[in-house]
Phi, psi and omega in degrees: 000316180298320179297317180297318178295317179299317178296318177300322178294313183293331179272356179081009179285322179250154177247159183298329183266012179286153171237128185246147171247115184251131178249142180211168179193176179286128180305134178087351182276342184058028179223144172272135177231001182220134172234125180231129174259126184244120170270103190304312183299316181291319182296326185248020182297334178282344182272324183210159175251338174202166186301327181298336180275354188302309179218144172300149185300333182276357181259123178279142179305325180292334176291315177302315180300315181292319179297317177300319179297312180295317180296321179294315177300317180296319179293322182283313185279326188067194176221134178053039176078006181239143176292145179224161174232167179203166179234125174249133176252121178256131181110213184276112184274349184303324183294338181260353182308323179295345185254001183240156178220116178298139179263348177221168175295149181292108182288350183257358183299129177092348179275147178286167187302320181296322181286345180244021181279125183294342177285346176284114184299340179287349181276343186309306183294323178296315179297317180294320181294323182253036182298339181282343180289126188254020179271196186263133176277000000 
């Protein structure tokens, strides 16, 4: 639900002062078993202070959506039977370079921008496989 609201905010579908009523249930049950009222501004106050802070200007909302999707899949599926975590940096990664250390060789080195674009669905498995690489895609 939080991911859906975040995507709605970045795409301009939802506004910060919206209040949502969310219904949910177990997939396949054909029944609702959960009702949640979300005050968007209060729920996401730790993420942003105003709409301009939502995403850096160079990050497209669809990139955030795809990164959330890949990260969620990675969290659910894990790798090689083990749970894993990862960190994605959206925006300008140069500021964090002094604090990171790649654990594997950069699998994207030498590829042109289109071939290493996370919006390319063929990249999903590559990104998941090399989730430990902490460089820039």
